[in-house]
C-alpha positions in Angstrom: 0.3 -0.2 -0.2 1.3 3.6 -1.1 2.5 5.6 1.8 2.8 9.6 2.5 5.7 11.3 2.4 7.1 11.2 6.1 8.3 14.8 7.5 11.7 13.6 7.8 12.3 12.6 4.0 10.3 15.4 2.5 12.8 18.5 2.5 15.5 15.8 0.8 13.4 14.6 -1.4 12.2 17.4 -2.8 15.2 20.0 -2.9 16.1 18.7 -5.7 13.2 18.7 -7.3 12.5 22.4 -5.5 15.8 23.4 -7.0 14.7 22.1 -10.5 11.9 24.4 -10.8 8.4 22.3 -9.3 6.8 24.7 -6.2 4.4 23.0 -4.0 1.1 23.5 -4.4 -0.8 26.7 -2.7 -3.6 25.1 -0.8 -2.7 20.8 -1.3 0.0 18.6 -1.1 0.7 18.1 -3.9 3.9 19.6 -6.9 3.7 21.4 -9.5 5.7 22.8 -12.5 5.1 24.4 -15.8 7.6 22.5 -18.3 8.4 24.8 -21.2 8.4 23.2 -25.0 9.6 25.3 -28.5 6.3 23.9 -30.2 2.7 22.5 -29.4 4.6 19.0 -31.1 7.7 18.9 -29.4 5.0 19.6 -25.6 2.8 16.6 -27.0 5.2 14.2 -27.8 6.4 14.5 -24.6 3.1 14.4 -22.4 3.1 10.9 -24.7 6.5 9.7 -23.7 5.5 10.4 -20.1 2.3 8.3 -20.3 3.6 5.6 -21.4 5.7 5.5 -17.7 3.1 7.1 -15.9 0.9 3.7 -17.2 3.0 1.1 -16.4 3.8 3.4 -13.0 0.0 2.9 -12.1 0.6 6.8 -11.0 -0.7 9.6 -13.4 -0.4 13.1 -13.2 -3.1 16.0 -13.6 -1.9 17.7 -16.3 -3.1 20.4 -19.4 -1.4 21.5 -22.3 -1.8 24.6 -24.5 -0.1 25.2 -27.5 3.8 24.6 -26.3 3.5 24.5 -22.6 2.4 21.5 -20.4 0.8 22.7 -16.6 1.6 19.5 -14.1 0.4 18.4 -10.7 1.0 15.1 -9.0 -0.5 14.3 -6.2 -0.9 10.4 -4.2 -4.6 11.1 -4.0 -4.9 7.3 -2.6 -2.9 9.2 0.3 -4.5 12.7 -0.4 -0.5 14.3 -0.6 2.6 13.3 -1.7 4.2 10.1 -1.7 7.0 8.2 -3.3 5.3 8.1 -6.7 5.4 11.4 -6.9 9.2 11.8 -6.4 9.9 9.8 -9.1 7.3 10.5 -11.5 9.0 14.5 -11.1 12.6 13.1 -11.8 11.3 10.9 -14.9 9.6 13.8 -16.4 12.4 16.2 -15.6 14.8 13.9 -17.0 12.8 13.4 -20.2 11.8 17.0 -20.1 15.9 17.6 -21.1 15.6 15.6 -24.0 
């Protein structure tokens, strides 16, 4: 069963993500980031590649796409907050955005 990140581990796990542009949601225990691409095709292609990992890990982001921008919210609904899966998917998204 998935567990919410404990306070003693959160800071160490979140620090590199926050340094890479992720922010904590103002009203939810969630991570937020806007990814910017050169074009709609680049943004949509990235979303497609990320979707394959999200499906594989059974952890799906809340996201929206307008032209070359993708806004992402990561939260684990089962625990009403952040879990290891959010950290894992955020890292994957960052890695895939620089490909």
